[in-house]
Backbone as JSON, one array per atom type, in Angstrom:
{
  "sequence": "RSDLVRWDAQWGSSFRTSLKTVPAHSRLPEAKDWDRSDAQRHDKPCRFRCMTLSSRVFRLSTVAVVAVMPFTVACGGGSSEPTYTIPADADLVVKAIPTIRWDSEEYTAPAGEIDVFLANDDNVKHILVILKDDKVYGDLELVVNKRGDFDRGTITLEPGEYRIYCTIPGHSSMDSLLTVS",
  "N": [[-22.41, -34.52, 22.66], [-22.56, -32.34, 19.88], [-21.91, -29.68, 19.66], [-20.3, -27.22, 21.62], [-21.16, -24.81, 23.79], [-19.85, -21.89, 24.89], [-19.56, -19.34, 27.3], [-18.71, -15.97, 27.27], [-17.98, -14.1, 29.83], [-17.19, -11.47, 30.16], [-17.67, -10.07, 27.75], [-20.14, -10.89, 26.96], [-20.93, -12.59, 24.9], [-21.54, -15.51, 22.91], [-19.64, -18.38, 21.97], [-19.46, -20.8, 19.5], [-18.22, -23.97, 19.1], [-17.3, -26.61, 17.13], [-16.9, -29.83, 18.25], [-15.95, -31.81, 16.68], [-14.3, -30.64, 14.79], [-12.17, -29.61, 16.17], [-9.32, -31.02, 17.23], [-8.85, -33.3, 19.96], [-6.36, -33.23, 21.26], [-5.52, -30.63, 20.82], [-7.08, -28.95, 22.27], [-7.39, -27.04, 25.26], [-7.13, -28.6, 28.42], [-8.91, -27.73, 30.42], [-10.83, -26.41, 29.01], [-13.33, -27.54, 28.25], [-14.69, -27.57, 30.64], [-14.93, -24.97, 31.29], [-17.08, -22.48, 31.93], [-19.78, -20.07, 32.24], [-20.35, -19.92, 34.99], [-17.91, -20.66, 36.15], [-16.3, -18.54, 35.31], [-17.5, -16.41, 36.63], [-17.23, -17.27, 39.28], [-14.46, -17.34, 39.67], [-13.78, -14.79, 39.09], [-12.57, -14.12, 36.64], [-12.4, -13.19, 33.27], [-13.47, -15.09, 30.44], [-11.32, -15.48, 28.02], [-8.95, -16.3, 26.26], [-9.15, -19.14, 26.48], [-11.73, -19.74, 25.64], [-11.75, -19.47, 22.95], [-11.84, -20.68, 19.57], [-9.69, -23.14, 18.07], [-8.64, -22.2, 15.63], [-9.0, -19.44, 15.96], [-7.27, -18.95, 18.07], [-4.8, -19.62, 16.9], [-4.7, -17.71, 14.85], [-4.62, -15.3, 16.35], [-2.22, -15.64, 17.79], [-0.38, -15.86, 15.65], [-0.62, -13.33, 14.54], [0.39, -11.73, 16.6], [3.03, -12.66, 16.55], [3.91, -11.8, 14.01], [3.73, -9.0, 14.28], [5.62, -8.66, 16.29], [8.01, -9.35, 14.99], [8.19, -7.58, 12.88], [9.47, -4.92, 13.41], [12.19, -5.62, 13.39], [12.63, -6.5, 10.78], [12.19, -4.15, 9.33], [14.2, -2.55, 10.41], [16.45, -3.86, 9.51], [16.52, -3.18, 6.91], [14.7, -4.2, 4.86], [14.03, -3.76, 2.15], [15.08, -2.21, -0.93], [15.69, 1.24, -1.27], [16.64, 2.61, -3.33], [16.35, 3.74, -6.71], [15.61, 1.66, -9.58], [16.38, 2.37, -12.07], [18.16, 4.15, -14.68], [18.89, 7.45, -15.3], [18.79, 8.85, -18.46], [21.47, 10.57, -20.08], [21.0, 12.19, -22.27], [18.41, 13.13, -22.1], [15.97, 15.66, -22.41], [14.06, 16.57, -20.68], [13.4, 15.61, -17.45], [11.25, 13.94, -15.37], [10.04, 13.03, -12.23], [7.9, 10.87, -10.48], [6.96, 11.09, -7.21], [6.6, 9.84, -3.77], [3.54, 10.59, -1.98], [1.94, 11.39, -3.99], [2.82, 13.31, -6.14], [4.73, 15.38, -8.43], [8.32, 15.63, -8.74], [9.06, 18.26, -8.83], [7.72, 21.59, -8.9], [7.96, 23.24, -11.02], [9.23, 23.1, -14.32], [11.7, 23.29, -16.94], [12.37, 23.44, -20.45], [13.97, 23.09, -23.68], [12.8, 24.64, -26.75], [11.24, 22.91, -29.5], [11.85, 19.52, -30.62], [11.43, 17.5, -27.88], [12.94, 15.3, -25.64], [11.47, 13.31, -23.35], [11.69, 11.99, -20.11], [10.26, 9.83, -17.83], [10.19, 8.81, -14.52], [9.33, 6.51, -11.93], [9.18, 6.92, -8.61], [7.36, 6.35, -6.78], [4.75, 4.27, -5.35], [2.52, 3.75, -6.85], [0.51, 3.77, -9.88], [1.1, 6.03, -12.59], [0.23, 8.42, -15.12], [1.61, 10.42, -17.43], [0.92, 13.41, -19.12], [1.04, 16.18, -21.43], [-0.28, 19.37, -21.04], [-1.98, 22.05, -22.66], [-3.59, 25.02, -22.35], [-5.55, 23.74, -20.74], [-6.08, 21.41, -22.18], [-5.17, 18.24, -23.56], [-2.06, 18.17, -25.09], [-0.53, 17.31, -28.08], [0.62, 13.9, -28.67], [1.89, 12.6, -26.64], [2.13, 10.26, -24.07], [3.09, 9.04, -21.19], [3.57, 6.16, -19.25], [3.84, 4.77, -16.06], [3.86, 2.06, -13.92], [4.6, 1.01, -11.37], [6.85, 1.34, -8.53], [10.12, 2.11, -9.52], [9.69, 1.75, -12.21], [9.98, 3.13, -15.53], [9.49, 5.43, -18.28], [9.74, 6.65, -21.61], [9.64, 9.24, -24.04], [8.96, 11.35, -26.93], [8.16, 14.74, -27.78], [7.07, 17.52, -29.67], [7.42, 20.87, -28.97], [6.4, 24.26, -29.01], [7.77, 27.5, -28.07], [6.61, 28.6, -24.88], [4.12, 28.3, -22.24], [3.29, 25.34, -20.59], [1.61, 22.52, -19.07], [2.53, 19.86, -16.95], [0.94, 16.94, -16.36], [-0.87, 14.47, -14.45], [-3.03, 11.94, -15.42], [-4.46, 10.13, -13.91], [-7.31, 9.42, -11.95], [-7.83, 11.3, -8.99], [-5.25, 12.17, -8.76], [-4.79, 14.9, -9.0], [-3.06, 16.66, -7.78], [-0.72, 16.35, -9.06], [0.38, 18.34, -10.98], [2.24, 20.33, -12.71], [4.13, 23.24, -13.74], [5.43, 23.77, -16.98], [7.89, 25.38, -18.64], [8.72, 26.33, -21.79], [11.36, 27.35, -23.77]],
  "CA": [[-22.91, -33.27, 22.12], [-21.72, -31.92, 18.75], [-21.49, -28.29, 19.86], [-20.06, -26.8, 22.99], [-21.4, -23.37, 23.87], [-19.14, -21.28, 26.01], [-20.02, -17.97, 27.54], [-17.68, -15.01, 27.62], [-18.64, -13.29, 30.86], [-16.85, -10.05, 30.04], [-18.24, -9.45, 26.56], [-21.53, -11.27, 26.83], [-21.2, -13.23, 23.62], [-21.28, -16.94, 22.97], [-18.81, -18.93, 20.92], [-19.79, -22.18, 19.22], [-17.09, -24.71, 18.57], [-17.62, -28.0, 16.84], [-15.9, -30.71, 18.85], [-15.4, -32.68, 15.64], [-13.3, -29.92, 14.02], [-11.03, -29.27, 17.03], [-8.78, -32.27, 17.77], [-8.81, -33.32, 21.42], [-5.04, -32.88, 21.78], [-5.25, -29.2, 20.67], [-7.89, -28.19, 23.22], [-6.89, -26.96, 26.62], [-7.88, -29.58, 29.2], [-9.97, -27.15, 31.19], [-11.74, -25.68, 28.14], [-14.67, -28.11, 28.25], [-15.33, -27.28, 31.92], [-14.94, -23.52, 31.51], [-18.36, -21.9, 31.57], [-20.08, -18.79, 32.86], [-20.26, -19.99, 36.45], [-16.48, -20.64, 36.49], [-15.8, -17.18, 35.1], [-18.0, -15.57, 37.71], [-16.71, -17.74, 40.55], [-13.04, -17.01, 39.78], [-13.63, -13.39, 38.71], [-11.73, -13.9, 35.47], [-13.17, -13.34, 32.03], [-13.06, -16.17, 29.54], [-10.79, -14.87, 26.81], [-8.17, -17.17, 25.39], [-9.59, -20.53, 26.53], [-13.02, -19.9, 24.98], [-11.58, -19.3, 21.51], [-11.61, -21.88, 18.79], [-8.28, -23.34, 17.76], [-8.25, -21.3, 14.54], [-8.91, -18.08, 16.51], [-6.04, -18.87, 18.86], [-3.67, -19.63, 15.97], [-4.68, -16.41, 14.18], [-4.18, -14.28, 17.28], [-0.8, -15.85, 18.08], [0.41, -15.54, 14.47], [-0.62, -11.87, 14.42], [1.35, -11.23, 17.59], [4.37, -13.0, 16.07], [4.24, -10.92, 12.88], [3.94, -7.66, 14.81], [6.87, -8.67, 17.05], [9.16, -9.48, 14.09], [8.2, -6.49, 11.91], [10.49, -3.89, 13.61], [13.51, -6.12, 13.01], [12.68, -6.53, 9.33], [12.33, -2.77, 8.88], [15.51, -2.06, 10.85], [17.49, -4.5, 8.71], [16.45, -2.69, 5.54], [14.08, -5.26, 4.1], [13.94, -3.48, 0.73], [15.97, -1.17, -1.42], [15.01, 2.49, -1.54], [17.27, 3.18, -4.51], [15.62, 3.43, -7.94], [16.21, 0.62, -10.42], [16.52, 2.92, -13.42], [19.25, 5.11, -14.89], [18.41, 8.61, -16.06], [19.64, 9.05, -19.64], [22.16, 11.86, -20.15], [20.49, 13.0, -23.38], [17.0, 13.52, -21.89], [15.78, 17.11, -22.29], [13.16, 16.81, -19.55], [13.31, 14.46, -16.55], [10.18, 14.12, -14.4], [9.91, 11.89, -11.33], [6.73, 10.76, -9.6], [7.47, 10.76, -5.88], [5.52, 9.54, -2.82], [2.52, 11.59, -1.66], [1.27, 11.7, -5.26], [3.22, 14.59, -6.72], [5.96, 15.36, -9.22], [9.47, 16.03, -7.92], [9.23, 19.71, -8.91], [6.51, 22.31, -9.28], [8.26, 23.93, -12.28], [10.24, 22.49, -15.18], [12.05, 24.05, -18.15], [12.85, 22.61, -21.56], [14.19, 23.87, -24.91], [11.77, 24.5, -27.78], [11.53, 21.92, -30.54], [11.57, 18.14, -30.21], [11.89, 17.3, -26.51], [13.01, 13.93, -25.17], [10.93, 13.33, -21.99], [11.93, 10.77, -19.35], [9.44, 9.77, -16.63], [10.59, 7.76, -13.58], [8.38, 6.35, -10.83], [9.72, 6.67, -7.27], [6.17, 6.15, -5.97], [4.28, 2.88, -5.4], [1.27, 3.68, -7.59], [0.57, 4.05, -11.31], [0.96, 7.42, -13.04], [0.21, 8.64, -16.57], [2.01, 11.81, -17.69], [0.56, 14.06, -20.39], [1.34, 17.62, -21.5], [-1.5, 20.15, -21.27], [-1.9, 23.44, -23.13], [-4.93, 25.59, -22.2], [-6.38, 22.7, -20.12], [-6.35, 20.31, -23.11], [-3.98, 17.43, -23.85], [-1.32, 18.68, -26.25], [0.3, 16.27, -28.69], [0.22, 12.5, -28.41], [2.77, 12.02, -25.62], [1.5, 9.7, -22.89], [4.06, 8.17, -20.55], [2.9, 5.37, -18.21], [4.67, 4.0, -15.12], [2.91, 1.31, -13.1], [5.04, 0.75, -9.99], [8.14, 1.9, -8.15], [11.25, 1.63, -10.33], [9.35, 1.8, -13.64], [10.25, 4.38, -16.24], [9.0, 5.5, -19.65], [10.44, 7.7, -22.34], [8.98, 9.6, -25.29], [9.31, 12.67, -27.48], [7.07, 15.63, -28.16], [7.55, 18.79, -30.22], [6.74, 21.98, -28.31], [6.77, 25.63, -29.34], [7.99, 28.27, -26.84], [5.38, 28.95, -24.16], [3.89, 27.62, -20.96], [2.5, 24.11, -20.64], [1.51, 21.86, -17.77], [2.79, 18.42, -16.87], [-0.24, 16.53, -15.6], [-1.15, 13.03, -14.33], [-4.45, 11.75, -15.74], [-5.08, 9.16, -13.01], [-8.26, 10.08, -11.04], [-7.32, 11.5, -7.64], [-3.86, 12.66, -8.82], [-4.82, 16.29, -9.46], [-1.93, 17.38, -7.21], [0.41, 16.16, -9.97], [0.13, 19.37, -11.99], [3.4, 21.25, -12.62], [4.33, 24.17, -14.85], [6.54, 23.51, -17.91], [8.21, 26.55, -19.45], [9.52, 25.97, -22.96], [11.92, 28.58, -24.37]],
  "C": [[-22.01, -32.8, 21.0], [-21.23, -30.49, 18.9], [-21.31, -28.01, 21.34], [-20.22, -25.29, 23.02], [-20.7, -22.85, 25.11], [-19.55, -19.82, 26.12], [-18.85, -17.1, 27.94], [-18.31, -14.01, 28.56], [-18.36, -11.81, 30.68], [-17.61, -9.4, 28.89], [-19.69, -9.85, 26.33], [-21.87, -11.9, 25.49], [-20.87, -14.7, 23.72], [-20.45, -17.36, 21.77], [-19.22, -20.39, 20.73], [-18.57, -22.84, 18.59], [-17.53, -26.13, 18.31], [-16.52, -28.87, 17.41], [-15.26, -31.61, 17.8], [-14.27, -31.98, 14.89], [-12.08, -29.55, 14.85], [-10.51, -30.57, 17.63], [-8.63, -32.18, 19.29], [-7.46, -32.88, 21.96], [-4.74, -31.39, 21.66], [-6.1, -28.35, 21.6], [-7.19, -28.14, 24.57], [-7.72, -27.9, 27.49], [-9.05, -28.97, 29.94], [-11.02, -26.46, 30.33], [-13.16, -26.23, 28.19], [-15.42, -27.81, 29.55], [-15.5, -25.79, 32.18], [-16.28, -22.97, 31.05], [-18.59, -20.62, 32.37], [-19.92, -18.84, 34.38], [-18.81, -20.0, 36.91], [-15.93, -19.23, 36.37], [-16.26, -16.26, 36.23], [-17.37, -15.97, 39.05], [-15.25, -17.3, 40.73], [-12.75, -15.55, 39.44], [-12.63, -13.19, 37.6], [-12.56, -14.11, 34.22], [-12.6, -14.47, 31.18], [-12.6, -15.53, 28.25], [-10.14, -15.9, 25.92], [-8.72, -18.59, 25.34], [-10.91, -20.76, 25.81], [-12.93, -19.75, 23.47], [-11.45, -20.64, 20.83], [-10.12, -21.98, 18.5], [-7.82, -22.37, 16.67], [-8.14, -19.86, 15.03], [-7.63, -17.91, 17.31], [-4.82, -18.79, 17.95], [-3.56, -18.28, 15.28], [-4.14, -15.33, 15.11], [-2.69, -14.41, 17.59], [0.07, -15.51, 16.87], [0.46, -14.03, 14.23], [0.37, -11.24, 15.38], [2.78, -11.49, 17.12], [4.81, -12.08, 14.93], [4.55, -9.51, 13.38], [5.26, -7.59, 15.58], [8.09, -8.7, 16.15], [9.29, -8.29, 13.16], [9.26, -5.41, 12.18], [11.89, -4.34, 13.21], [13.68, -6.16, 11.5], [12.9, -5.13, 8.78], [13.72, -2.25, 9.22], [16.63, -2.64, 10.02], [17.46, -4.04, 7.26], [15.91, -3.73, 4.61], [14.0, -5.0, 2.61], [14.88, -2.36, 0.35], [15.18, 0.09, -1.69], [15.6, 3.18, -2.77], [16.47, 2.81, -5.76], [16.36, 2.38, -8.77], [16.37, 1.09, -11.86], [17.73, 3.85, -13.46], [18.7, 6.23, -15.76], [19.34, 8.83, -17.25], [20.22, 10.47, -19.69], [21.58, 12.77, -21.22], [19.02, 13.4, -23.23], [16.91, 15.03, -21.7], [14.94, 17.47, -21.07], [13.04, 15.53, -18.73], [12.27, 14.79, -15.48], [10.12, 12.84, -13.56], [8.62, 11.99, -10.55], [7.26, 10.31, -8.24], [6.31, 10.49, -4.92], [4.73, 10.79, -2.43], [1.88, 12.15, -2.92], [1.57, 13.12, -5.74], [4.45, 14.39, -7.59], [7.09, 15.87, -8.34], [9.73, 17.53, -7.96], [7.9, 20.35, -9.29], [6.69, 23.04, -10.61], [9.38, 23.23, -13.01], [10.52, 23.42, -16.35], [12.57, 23.09, -19.19], [13.08, 23.5, -22.78], [13.07, 23.64, -25.92], [12.22, 23.5, -28.83], [11.17, 20.52, -30.07], [12.24, 17.87, -28.86], [11.83, 15.81, -26.16], [12.62, 13.94, -23.69], [11.16, 11.97, -21.34], [11.11, 10.84, -18.07], [9.89, 8.57, -15.8], [9.61, 7.71, -12.43], [9.11, 5.98, -9.54], [8.58, 6.47, -6.28], [5.74, 4.68, -6.12], [2.99, 2.71, -6.19], [1.48, 4.07, -9.04], [0.38, 5.54, -11.57], [0.96, 7.46, -14.56], [0.48, 10.12, -16.82], [1.53, 12.24, -19.07], [0.96, 15.53, -20.29], [0.03, 18.33, -21.83], [-1.15, 21.54, -21.77], [-3.32, 23.97, -23.11], [-5.93, 24.52, -21.73], [-6.8, 21.57, -21.08], [-5.05, 19.56, -23.36], [-3.36, 17.93, -25.15], [-0.42, 17.56, -26.78], [-0.19, 14.88, -28.32], [1.14, 11.82, -27.4], [1.94, 11.54, -24.43], [2.47, 8.68, -22.31], [3.41, 7.49, -19.35], [3.94, 4.63, -17.38], [3.72, 3.36, -14.11], [3.31, 1.15, -11.64], [6.4, 1.38, -9.77], [9.25, 1.27, -8.98], [10.96, 1.62, -11.82], [9.76, 3.14, -14.23], [9.68, 4.27, -17.64], [9.65, 6.71, -20.3], [9.7, 7.97, -23.64], [9.41, 10.97, -25.74], [8.04, 13.42, -27.85], [7.7, 16.92, -28.69], [6.72, 19.91, -29.62], [7.3, 23.31, -28.79], [7.06, 26.38, -28.04], [6.65, 28.66, -26.2], [5.28, 28.19, -22.84], [2.92, 26.45, -21.15], [2.39, 23.57, -19.21], [1.81, 20.39, -17.92], [1.76, 17.88, -15.9], [-0.36, 15.0, -15.57], [-2.65, 12.83, -14.51], [-5.16, 10.73, -14.85], [-6.06, 9.9, -12.09], [-7.69, 10.14, -9.62], [-5.89, 12.03, -7.6], [-3.79, 14.11, -9.29], [-3.68, 17.12, -8.87], [-0.68, 17.25, -8.09], [0.21, 17.06, -11.19], [1.23, 20.41, -11.85], [3.5, 22.09, -13.89], [5.56, 23.76, -15.66], [6.73, 24.75, -18.77], [9.16, 26.13, -20.56], [10.02, 27.27, -23.6], [12.92, 28.25, -25.46]]
}
């Protein structure tokens, strides 16, 4: 027979396994004899033995990954420190931080030509623009794609209130006040 149909008594579903695709040495010896009557007679559901070899390997590898994951996290698998250096001469430093927001709700900068530095401490892309009266002001557009990225640019601003905004859809929480004096 090319197919062996096994019945899972607990879940009521059948599993088809091609005997040609599962090598004889990888099957459990009792798997070919395990059927619905055995499950009922022994009062045990057919779980692991009725799975195909690939299903067993997948389930075991998933268990192995979940078991090792806490050790990887505990050992500090990655660096949480940024890979950029904030320039000392930047007039305005803005950081994108996790939970899709800027690092501050309010910023200040001197009037005139402003050197803006954008750093990404988040894992998603951000695009910073300056808004005045709900419209993009100037041609400054700073883009950071992933954690550790940074961008730098200049914009000339008159005294007044502006907004620092992220134009990525869904990032409306990234809207902070910029006071220029």
